[in-house]
Backbone as XML, in Angstrom:
<?xml version="1.0"?>
<chain id="A" units="angstrom">
  <residue number="1" name="MET">
    <atom name="N" x="-1.511" y="-2.221" z="3.727"/>
    <atom name="CA" x="-0.908" y="-1.303" z="4.340"/>
    <atom name="C" x="-2.145" y="-1.736" z="5.549"/>
  </residue>
  <residue number="2" name="ARG">
    <atom name="N" x="-1.566" y="-1.787" z="6.976"/>
    <atom name="CA" x="-2.337" y="-1.255" z="7.727"/>
    <atom name="C" x="-2.568" y="0.248" z="8.584"/>
  </residue>
  <residue number="3" name="ARG">
    <atom name="N" x="-3.620" y="-0.076" z="9.454"/>
    <atom name="CA" x="-4.132" y="0.985" z="9.491"/>
    <atom name="C" x="-2.747" y="1.845" z="10.359"/>
  </residue>
  <residue number="4" name="ILE">
    <atom name="N" x="-1.611" y="1.590" z="11.016"/>
    <atom name="CA" x="-0.569" y="2.481" z="11.945"/>
    <atom name="C" x="-0.454" y="2.498" z="10.510"/>
  </residue>
  <residue number="5" name="ASP">
    <atom name="N" x="0.468" y="2.155" z="9.498"/>
    <atom name="CA" x="1.007" y="3.282" z="8.790"/>
    <atom name="C" x="0.114" y="3.846" z="8.597"/>
  </residue>
  <residue number="6" name="ALA">
    <atom name="N" x="-1.294" y="3.791" z="7.521"/>
    <atom name="CA" x="-1.332" y="5.329" z="6.994"/>
    <atom name="C" x="-1.519" y="6.005" z="8.284"/>
  </residue>
  <residue number="7" name="ILE">
    <atom name="N" x="-2.028" y="6.033" z="9.662"/>
    <atom name="CA" x="-1.900" y="6.997" z="10.431"/>
    <atom name="C" x="-0.088" y="7.630" z="10.374"/>
  </residue>
  <residue number="8" name="GLY">
    <atom name="N" x="0.631" y="7.335" z="10.755"/>
    <atom name="CA" x="1.753" y="7.408" z="10.875"/>
    <atom name="C" x="2.491" y="7.894" z="9.375"/>
  </residue>
  <residue number="9" name="ILE">
    <atom name="N" x="1.961" y="7.578" z="8.346"/>
    <atom name="CA" x="2.237" y="8.115" z="7.090"/>
    <atom name="C" x="1.865" y="9.765" z="7.208"/>
  </residue>
  <residue number="10" name="GLY">
    <atom name="N" x="0.273" y="9.664" z="7.441"/>
    <atom name="CA" x="-0.910" y="11.212" z="7.655"/>
    <atom name="C" x="0.518" y="12.686" z="8.649"/>
  </residue>
  <residue number="11" name="LEU">
    <atom name="N" x="1.007" y="11.535" z="9.757"/>
    <atom name="CA" x="0.667" y="12.357" z="10.765"/>
    <atom name="C" x="2.358" y="13.039" z="10.126"/>
  </residue>
  <residue number="12" name="GLY">
    <atom name="N" x="3.331" y="11.387" z="9.698"/>
    <atom name="CA" x="4.262" y="12.570" z="8.951"/>
    <atom name="C" x="4.120" y="13.416" z="8.033"/>
  </residue>
  <residue number="13" name="VAL">
    <atom name="N" x="2.956" y="13.176" z="7.131"/>
    <atom name="CA" x="3.112" y="14.308" z="6.559"/>
    <atom name="C" x="1.904" y="15.535" z="7.206"/>
  </residue>
  <residue number="14" name="PHE">
    <atom name="N" x="1.917" y="15.601" z="8.002"/>
    <atom name="CA" x="1.440" y="16.831" z="8.341"/>
    <atom name="C" x="2.891" y="17.764" z="9.627"/>
  </residue>
  <residue number="15" name="ILE">
    <atom name="N" x="4.373" y="16.799" z="9.830"/>
    <atom name="CA" x="4.939" y="17.428" z="10.568"/>
    <atom name="C" x="5.695" y="18.062" z="9.102"/>
  </residue>
  <residue number="16" name="ALA">
    <atom name="N" x="5.880" y="17.497" z="8.579"/>
    <atom name="CA" x="6.687" y="17.179" z="7.174"/>
    <atom name="C" x="5.897" y="19.146" z="6.551"/>
  </residue>
  <residue number="17" name="GLY">
    <atom name="N" x="4.812" y="18.980" z="7.267"/>
    <atom name="CA" x="4.257" y="20.327" z="6.541"/>
    <atom name="C" x="4.245" y="21.485" z="7.045"/>
  </residue>
  <residue number="18" name="GLY">
    <atom name="N" x="4.327" y="21.096" z="8.569"/>
    <atom name="CA" x="5.364" y="21.877" z="9.420"/>
    <atom name="C" x="6.535" y="22.315" z="9.845"/>
  </residue>
  <residue number="19" name="LEU">
    <atom name="N" x="6.616" y="21.478" z="9.394"/>
    <atom name="CA" x="8.749" y="21.673" z="9.238"/>
    <atom name="C" x="8.733" y="23.222" z="7.533"/>
  </residue>
  <residue number="20" name="VAL">
    <atom name="N" x="7.960" y="22.309" z="6.716"/>
    <atom name="CA" x="8.343" y="23.572" z="5.784"/>
    <atom name="C" x="8.084" y="25.176" z="5.466"/>
  </residue>
  <residue number="21" name="TYR">
    <atom name="N" x="7.321" y="25.395" z="6.184"/>
    <atom name="CA" x="5.798" y="26.395" z="7.371"/>
    <atom name="C" x="7.000" y="26.976" z="7.527"/>
  </residue>
  <residue number="22" name="LEU">
    <atom name="N" x="7.866" y="26.019" z="9.494"/>
    <atom name="CA" x="8.719" y="26.302" z="9.745"/>
    <atom name="C" x="9.915" y="28.070" z="8.218"/>
  </residue>
  <residue number="23" name="LEU">
    <atom name="N" x="10.864" y="26.635" z="8.158"/>
    <atom name="CA" x="12.032" y="27.088" z="7.042"/>
    <atom name="C" x="11.592" y="27.918" z="6.316"/>
  </residue>
  <residue number="24" name="LEU">
    <atom name="N" x="9.814" y="28.596" z="5.738"/>
    <atom name="CA" x="9.302" y="29.822" z="5.177"/>
    <atom name="C" x="10.325" y="30.091" z="6.076"/>
  </residue>
  <residue number="25" name="GLN">
    <atom name="N" x="8.444" y="30.667" z="6.687"/>
    <atom name="CA" x="8.805" y="31.164" z="7.859"/>
    <atom name="C" x="11.276" y="32.142" z="8.560"/>
  </residue>
  <residue number="26" name="LEU">
    <atom name="N" x="11.613" y="31.212" z="9.108"/>
    <atom name="CA" x="13.141" y="31.520" z="8.418"/>
    <atom name="C" x="13.908" y="31.683" z="7.744"/>
  </residue>
  <residue number="27" name="ALA">
    <atom name="N" x="13.478" y="31.726" z="6.485"/>
    <atom name="CA" x="13.745" y="31.735" z="4.498"/>
    <atom name="C" x="13.447" y="33.604" z="4.438"/>
  </residue>
  <residue number="28" name="GLY">
    <atom name="N" x="12.706" y="34.167" z="5.375"/>
    <atom name="CA" x="12.289" y="35.498" z="5.430"/>
    <atom name="C" x="10.162" y="35.586" z="4.992"/>
  </residue>
  <residue number="29" name="LEU">
    <atom name="N" x="9.763" y="34.354" z="4.730"/>
    <atom name="CA" x="8.310" y="35.066" z="4.694"/>
    <atom name="C" x="7.698" y="35.451" z="5.573"/>
  </residue>
  <residue number="30" name="ASP">
    <atom name="N" x="6.312" y="35.566" z="5.463"/>
    <atom name="CA" x="5.763" y="36.004" z="6.079"/>
    <atom name="C" x="4.997" y="35.085" z="6.652"/>
  </residue>
  <residue number="31" name="SER">
    <atom name="N" x="4.030" y="34.577" z="7.902"/>
    <atom name="CA" x="3.861" y="34.014" z="8.335"/>
    <atom name="C" x="2.216" y="33.760" z="6.933"/>
  </residue>
  <residue number="32" name="LEU">
    <atom name="N" x="1.647" y="34.837" z="6.518"/>
    <atom name="CA" x="0.343" y="34.384" z="5.917"/>
    <atom name="C" x="0.799" y="33.001" z="3.931"/>
  </residue>
  <residue number="33" name="ASN">
    <atom name="N" x="2.351" y="34.195" z="4.018"/>
    <atom name="CA" x="3.073" y="33.265" z="2.441"/>
    <atom name="C" x="3.824" y="32.458" z="2.867"/>
  </residue>
  <residue number="34" name="ALA">
    <atom name="N" x="3.971" y="32.165" z="4.219"/>
    <atom name="CA" x="5.124" y="30.935" z="4.553"/>
    <atom name="C" x="3.903" y="29.483" z="4.763"/>
  </residue>
  <residue number="35" name="GLY">
    <atom name="N" x="1.833" y="30.730" z="4.499"/>
    <atom name="CA" x="1.469" y="29.717" z="5.257"/>
    <atom name="C" x="0.188" y="28.936" z="3.729"/>
  </residue>
  <residue number="36" name="ILE">
    <atom name="N" x="1.010" y="29.635" z="2.820"/>
    <atom name="CA" x="0.239" y="29.483" z="1.411"/>
    <atom name="C" x="1.514" y="28.884" z="0.346"/>
  </residue>
  <residue number="37" name="TRP">
    <atom name="N" x="2.814" y="28.531" z="0.686"/>
    <atom name="CA" x="3.607" y="28.308" z="-0.370"/>
    <atom name="C" x="3.803" y="26.970" z="0.547"/>
  </residue>
  <residue number="38" name="SER">
    <atom name="N" x="3.846" y="26.798" z="1.769"/>
    <atom name="CA" x="3.885" y="25.223" z="2.149"/>
    <atom name="C" x="2.898" y="24.410" z="1.571"/>
  </residue>
  <residue number="39" name="GLN">
    <atom name="N" x="1.210" y="24.533" z="1.689"/>
    <atom name="CA" x="0.739" y="24.195" z="1.138"/>
    <atom name="C" x="0.268" y="23.749" z="-0.067"/>
  </residue>
  <residue number="40" name="ALA">
    <atom name="N" x="0.950" y="25.187" z="-0.260"/>
    <atom name="CA" x="1.002" y="24.874" z="-2.261"/>
    <atom name="C" x="1.820" y="23.949" z="-2.727"/>
  </residue>
  <residue number="41" name="LEU">
    <atom name="N" x="2.428" y="23.798" z="-1.792"/>
    <atom name="CA" x="4.569" y="22.566" z="-1.946"/>
    <atom name="C" x="3.073" y="21.127" z="-1.769"/>
  </residue>
  <residue number="42" name="LEU">
    <atom name="N" x="2.619" y="20.814" z="-0.246"/>
    <atom name="CA" x="2.119" y="19.556" z="0.124"/>
    <atom name="C" x="0.983" y="18.770" z="-0.550"/>
  </residue>
  <residue number="43" name="VAL">
    <atom name="N" x="-0.146" y="20.042" z="-1.501"/>
    <atom name="CA" x="-0.710" y="20.026" z="-2.160"/>
    <atom name="C" x="-0.794" y="19.532" z="-3.939"/>
  </residue>
  <residue number="44" name="GLY">
    <atom name="N" x="0.960" y="20.334" z="-3.846"/>
    <atom name="CA" x="1.457" y="19.738" z="-5.564"/>
    <atom name="C" x="2.744" y="17.932" z="-4.908"/>
  </residue>
  <residue number="45" name="GLY">
    <atom name="N" x="2.583" y="17.691" z="-4.320"/>
    <atom name="CA" x="3.008" y="16.659" z="-4.205"/>
    <atom name="C" x="2.665" y="15.009" z="-3.615"/>
  </residue>
  <residue number="46" name="LEU">
    <atom name="N" x="1.317" y="15.780" z="-3.446"/>
    <atom name="CA" x="-0.573" y="14.925" z="-3.399"/>
    <atom name="C" x="-0.656" y="14.915" z="-5.202"/>
  </residue>
  <residue number="47" name="VAL">
    <atom name="N" x="-0.281" y="16.454" z="-5.240"/>
    <atom name="CA" x="-0.985" y="15.874" z="-6.573"/>
    <atom name="C" x="-0.284" y="14.791" z="-7.860"/>
  </residue>
  <residue number="48" name="GLY">
    <atom name="N" x="1.589" y="14.771" z="-7.266"/>
    <atom name="CA" x="2.355" y="13.947" z="-8.109"/>
    <atom name="C" x="1.973" y="12.785" z="-7.284"/>
  </residue>
  <residue number="49" name="TRP">
    <atom name="N" x="2.229" y="12.485" z="-6.697"/>
    <atom name="CA" x="1.660" y="11.464" z="-5.587"/>
    <atom name="C" x="0.469" y="10.772" z="-6.046"/>
  </residue>
  <residue number="50" name="LEU">
    <atom name="N" x="-0.742" y="11.002" z="-7.082"/>
    <atom name="CA" x="-1.584" y="10.465" z="-7.123"/>
    <atom name="C" x="-1.465" y="10.030" z="-8.767"/>
  </residue>
  <residue number="51" name="LEU">
    <atom name="N" x="-0.841" y="11.663" z="-9.461"/>
    <atom name="CA" x="-0.695" y="10.936" z="-10.727"/>
    <atom name="C" x="-0.195" y="9.423" z="-11.070"/>
  </residue>
  <residue number="52" name="THR">
    <atom name="N" x="1.207" y="9.565" z="-9.479"/>
    <atom name="CA" x="2.106" y="7.948" z="-10.349"/>
    <atom name="C" x="0.583" y="7.344" z="-9.740"/>
  </residue>
  <residue number="53" name="TYR">
    <atom name="N" x="0.165" y="7.192" z="-8.792"/>
    <atom name="CA" x="-0.330" y="6.113" z="-8.211"/>
    <atom name="C" x="-2.054" y="6.278" z="-9.752"/>
  </residue>
  <residue number="54" name="LEU">
    <atom name="N" x="-2.325" y="6.676" z="-10.109"/>
    <atom name="CA" x="-3.525" y="6.694" z="-11.574"/>
    <atom name="C" x="-2.732" y="5.502" z="-12.329"/>
  </residue>
  <residue number="55" name="PHE">
    <atom name="N" x="-1.184" y="6.008" z="-12.523"/>
    <atom name="CA" x="-0.436" y="5.518" z="-14.027"/>
    <atom name="C" x="-0.069" y="4.259" z="-13.379"/>
  </residue>
  <residue number="56" name="ARG">
    <atom name="N" x="0.454" y="3.383" z="-12.516"/>
    <atom name="CA" x="-0.150" y="2.096" z="-12.115"/>
    <atom name="C" x="-0.970" y="1.583" z="-11.782"/>
  </residue>
  <residue number="57" name="ALA">
    <atom name="N" x="-1.981" y="2.146" z="-11.760"/>
    <atom name="CA" x="-3.488" y="0.749" z="-12.364"/>
    <atom name="C" x="-3.205" y="0.715" z="-12.883"/>
  </residue>
  <residue number="58" name="VAL">
    <atom name="N" x="-3.029" y="2.079" z="-14.352"/>
    <atom name="CA" x="-3.877" y="2.481" z="-15.192"/>
    <atom name="C" x="-3.300" y="1.456" z="-16.315"/>
  </residue>
  <residue number="59" name="SER">
    <atom name="N" x="-1.463" y="0.779" z="-16.016"/>
    <atom name="CA" x="-0.883" y="0.071" z="-16.856"/>
    <atom name="C" x="-0.928" y="-1.280" z="-15.845"/>
  </residue>
  <residue number="60" name="HIS">
    <atom name="N" x="-2.264" y="-1.170" z="-15.068"/>
    <atom name="CA" x="-0.969" y="-2.490" z="-14.190"/>
    <atom name="C" x="-0.021" y="-3.119" z="-13.998"/>
  </residue>
  <residue number="61" name="ASN">
    <atom name="N" x="0.722" y="-2.132" z="-13.771"/>
    <atom name="CA" x="2.250" y="-2.271" z="-12.476"/>
    <atom name="C" x="2.125" y="-2.212" z="-11.328"/>
  </residue>
  <residue number="62" name="MET">
    <atom name="N" x="1.690" y="-2.857" z="-10.518"/>
    <atom name="CA" x="1.292" y="-2.688" z="-8.989"/>
    <atom name="C" x="1.309" y="-3.751" z="-8.622"/>
  </residue>
  <residue number="63" name="THR">
    <atom name="N" x="2.168" y="-3.802" z="-7.589"/>
    <atom name="CA" x="2.195" y="-5.357" z="-6.913"/>
    <atom name="C" x="0.957" y="-6.669" z="-7.410"/>
  </residue>
  <residue number="64" name="TYR">
    <atom name="N" x="-0.089" y="-5.729" z="-6.809"/>
    <atom name="CA" x="-1.107" y="-6.561" z="-6.881"/>
    <atom name="C" x="-1.310" y="-7.523" z="-7.727"/>
  </residue>
  <residue number="65" name="HIS">
    <atom name="N" x="-1.795" y="-7.268" z="-9.045"/>
    <atom name="CA" x="-1.455" y="-6.988" z="-10.489"/>
    <atom name="C" x="-0.121" y="-8.072" z="-10.445"/>
  </residue>
  <residue number="66" name="GLN">
    <atom name="N" x="0.896" y="-7.788" z="-10.666"/>
    <atom name="CA" x="1.827" y="-8.867" z="-10.562"/>
    <atom name="C" x="2.283" y="-9.898" z="-9.272"/>
  </residue>
  <residue number="67" name="GLN">
    <atom name="N" x="1.970" y="-9.958" z="-8.460"/>
    <atom name="CA" x="1.527" y="-11.157" z="-7.467"/>
    <atom name="C" x="0.412" y="-12.016" z="-8.327"/>
  </residue>
  <residue number="68" name="ARG">
    <atom name="N" x="-0.940" y="-11.531" z="-9.365"/>
    <atom name="CA" x="-1.826" y="-12.076" z="-9.467"/>
    <atom name="C" x="-1.424" y="-13.311" z="-10.614"/>
  </residue>
  <residue number="69" name="GLU">
    <atom name="N" x="-0.587" y="-12.220" z="-11.148"/>
    <atom name="CA" x="-0.067" y="-12.434" z="-12.710"/>
    <atom name="C" x="0.949" y="-14.300" z="-12.003"/>
  </residue>
  <residue number="70" name="GLN">
    <atom name="N" x="1.786" y="-14.111" z="-11.154"/>
    <atom name="CA" x="2.650" y="-14.737" z="-10.739"/>
    <atom name="C" x="1.979" y="-16.295" z="-10.312"/>
  </residue>
  <residue number="71" name="TYR">
    <atom name="N" x="0.859" y="-15.684" z="-9.899"/>
    <atom name="CA" x="-0.154" y="-16.548" z="-9.785"/>
    <atom name="C" x="-0.465" y="-17.930" z="-10.402"/>
  </residue>
  <residue number="72" name="GLU">
    <atom name="N" x="-0.680" y="-16.847" z="-10.782"/>
    <atom name="CA" x="-2.228" y="-17.826" z="-11.917"/>
    <atom name="C" x="-0.924" y="-18.630" z="-13.321"/>
  </residue>
  <residue number="73" name="GLU">
    <atom name="N" x="0.496" y="-17.787" z="-12.967"/>
    <atom name="CA" x="0.818" y="-18.994" z="-13.733"/>
    <atom name="C" x="2.025" y="-19.707" z="-12.957"/>
  </residue>
  <residue number="74" name="ALA">
    <atom name="N" x="2.232" y="-19.908" z="-11.854"/>
    <atom name="CA" x="2.332" y="-20.928" z="-11.754"/>
    <atom name="C" x="0.909" y="-22.522" z="-11.295"/>
  </residue>
  <residue number="75" name="TYR">
    <atom name="N" x="0.153" y="-21.517" z="-10.995"/>
    <atom name="CA" x="-1.223" y="-22.704" z="-10.206"/>
    <atom name="C" x="-1.227" y="-23.128" z="-12.167"/>
  </residue>
  <residue number="76" name="LEU">
    <atom name="N" x="-1.327" y="-22.639" z="-12.856"/>
    <atom name="CA" x="-1.311" y="-23.029" z="-14.456"/>
    <atom name="C" x="-0.400" y="-24.289" z="-14.495"/>
  </residue>
  <residue number="77" name="GLN">
    <atom name="N" x="1.348" y="-23.940" z="-14.888"/>
    <atom name="CA" x="2.633" y="-24.400" z="-14.855"/>
    <atom name="C" x="2.219" y="-25.987" z="-13.437"/>
  </residue>
  <residue number="78" name="LYS">
    <atom name="N" x="1.320" y="-25.262" z="-12.872"/>
    <atom name="CA" x="1.464" y="-27.475" z="-11.627"/>
    <atom name="C" x="0.600" y="-27.698" z="-12.486"/>
  </residue>
  <residue number="79" name="ARG">
    <atom name="N" x="-0.921" y="-27.283" z="-12.779"/>
    <atom name="CA" x="-1.255" y="-28.228" z="-13.434"/>
    <atom name="C" x="-1.274" y="-29.015" z="-15.089"/>
  </residue>
  <residue number="80" name="LEU">
    <atom name="N" x="-0.346" y="-28.495" z="-15.916"/>
    <atom name="CA" x="0.100" y="-28.256" z="-16.383"/>
    <atom name="C" x="1.639" y="-29.540" z="-15.694"/>
  </residue>
  <residue number="81" name="GLU">
    <atom name="N" x="2.109" y="-29.940" z="-15.417"/>
    <atom name="CA" x="2.810" y="-31.271" z="-14.889"/>
    <atom name="C" x="2.308" y="-32.268" z="-14.884"/>
  </residue>
  <residue number="82" name="GLU">
    <atom name="N" x="0.814" y="-31.614" z="-13.660"/>
    <atom name="CA" x="0.536" y="-33.133" z="-13.613"/>
    <atom name="C" x="-0.124" y="-33.536" z="-14.258"/>
  </residue>
  <residue number="83" name="LEU">
    <atom name="N" x="-0.357" y="-33.270" z="-15.760"/>
    <atom name="CA" x="-0.720" y="-33.737" z="-16.940"/>
    <atom name="C" x="-1.007" y="-35.004" z="-17.488"/>
  </residue>
  <residue number="84" name="SER">
    <atom name="N" x="-1.109" y="-36.639" z="-17.360"/>
    <atom name="CA" x="-0.114" y="-37.547" z="-18.011"/>
    <atom name="C" x="-0.084" y="-37.226" z="-19.246"/>
  </residue>
  <residue number="85" name="PRO">
    <atom name="N" x="0.689" y="-38.034" z="-19.547"/>
    <atom name="CA" x="0.690" y="-37.032" z="-21.086"/>
    <atom name="C" x="-0.237" y="-38.124" z="-22.616"/>
  </residue>
  <residue number="86" name="GLU">
    <atom name="N" x="-0.930" y="-38.866" z="-21.941"/>
    <atom name="CA" x="-2.122" y="-38.778" z="-22.700"/>
    <atom name="C" x="-3.134" y="-37.923" z="-23.119"/>
  </residue>
  <residue number="87" name="GLU">
    <atom name="N" x="-2.901" y="-37.147" z="-21.703"/>
    <atom name="CA" x="-4.279" y="-35.755" z="-21.277"/>
    <atom name="C" x="-3.016" y="-34.611" z="-21.919"/>
  </residue>
  <residue number="88" name="LEU">
    <atom name="N" x="-2.343" y="-34.560" z="-22.332"/>
    <atom name="CA" x="-1.515" y="-34.156" z="-22.542"/>
    <atom name="C" x="-1.727" y="-33.750" z="-24.229"/>
  </residue>
  <residue number="89" name="ALA">
    <atom name="N" x="-1.457" y="-34.933" z="-25.001"/>
    <atom name="CA" x="-1.253" y="-34.586" z="-26.119"/>
    <atom name="C" x="-3.422" y="-34.704" z="-26.809"/>
  </residue>
  <residue number="90" name="GLU">
    <atom name="N" x="-4.169" y="-35.306" z="-26.394"/>
    <atom name="CA" x="-5.633" y="-34.735" z="-26.312"/>
    <atom name="C" x="-5.764" y="-33.584" z="-26.186"/>
  </residue>
  <residue number="91" name="ILE">
    <atom name="N" x="-5.324" y="-33.213" z="-25.112"/>
    <atom name="CA" x="-5.565" y="-31.228" z="-25.376"/>
    <atom name="C" x="-4.472" y="-30.554" z="-26.338"/>
  </residue>
  <residue number="92" name="GLN">
    <atom name="N" x="-3.450" y="-30.863" z="-26.865"/>
    <atom name="CA" x="-3.261" y="-30.941" z="-27.814"/>
    <atom name="C" x="-3.673" y="-30.864" z="-29.528"/>
  </residue>
  <residue number="93" name="ALA">
    <atom name="N" x="-4.193" y="-31.926" z="-29.136"/>
    <atom name="CA" x="-4.995" y="-32.108" z="-30.470"/>
    <atom name="C" x="-5.640" y="-31.358" z="-30.678"/>
  </residue>
  <residue number="94" name="GLU">
    <atom name="N" x="-6.911" y="-31.284" z="-29.371"/>
    <atom name="CA" x="-8.653" y="-30.119" z="-29.571"/>
    <atom name="C" x="-7.372" y="-29.375" z="-29.672"/>
  </residue>
  <residue number="95" name="ILE">
    <atom name="N" x="-6.415" y="-28.491" z="-29.926"/>
    <atom name="CA" x="-5.817" y="-26.391" z="-29.363"/>
    <atom name="C" x="-5.938" y="-27.349" z="-31.382"/>
  </residue>
  <residue number="96" name="GLU">
    <atom name="N" x="-4.911" y="-27.680" z="-31.677"/>
    <atom name="CA" x="-4.648" y="-28.150" z="-32.617"/>
    <atom name="C" x="-5.638" y="-27.890" z="-34.258"/>
  </residue>
  <residue number="97" name="GLN">
    <atom name="N" x="-7.172" y="-28.419" z="-33.490"/>
    <atom name="CA" x="-8.630" y="-28.180" z="-34.412"/>
    <atom name="C" x="-8.975" y="-27.436" z="-34.596"/>
  </residue>
  <residue number="98" name="GLU">
    <atom name="N" x="-9.402" y="-26.877" z="-33.679"/>
    <atom name="CA" x="-9.655" y="-24.819" z="-32.720"/>
    <atom name="C" x="-8.457" y="-24.625" z="-34.020"/>
  </residue>
  <residue number="99" name="GLU">
    <atom name="N" x="-7.653" y="-24.626" z="-34.182"/>
    <atom name="CA" x="-6.721" y="-23.693" z="-35.563"/>
    <atom name="C" x="-6.971" y="-24.154" z="-37.002"/>
  </residue>
  <residue number="100" name="GLN">
    <atom name="N" x="-7.205" y="-25.143" z="-36.771"/>
    <atom name="CA" x="-7.945" y="-25.845" z="-38.664"/>
    <atom name="C" x="-8.449" y="-25.084" z="-38.650"/>
  </residue>
  <residue number="101" name="HIS">
    <atom name="N" x="-10.130" y="-24.719" z="-37.015"/>
    <atom name="CA" x="-10.916" y="-24.657" z="-38.204"/>
    <atom name="C" x="-11.824" y="-22.931" z="-38.252"/>
  </residue>
  <residue number="102" name="LYS">
    <atom name="N" x="-10.547" y="-21.913" z="-36.848"/>
    <atom name="CA" x="-10.417" y="-20.396" z="-37.700"/>
    <atom name="C" x="-9.805" y="-20.581" z="-38.897"/>
  </residue>
  <residue number="103" name="VAL">
    <atom name="N" x="-9.291" y="-21.046" z="-39.542"/>
    <atom name="CA" x="-8.181" y="-20.580" z="-40.590"/>
    <atom name="C" x="-9.149" y="-21.046" z="-41.884"/>
  </residue>
</chain>
């Protein structure tokens, strides 16, 4: 995320809070209650967003993790394609030997 994006999001949240405050006042709440409820809604939204972020971070379901996994798979696939048939057979024999030692 670029700096201008973060500034835009912050400004958007600030404006949204003001609009919610004005709408609550138009709905008939006095300024004190409208301020409390608008803050409660903004904090509730922030906590909700934070929980979804934490869930994605813990479950590794974020763009960075997905891109890294795709890169590693593509890198390993390219390396595998570059191996000669002799090298591939040698690696396969080593894997089979290790599997036999584990059993």
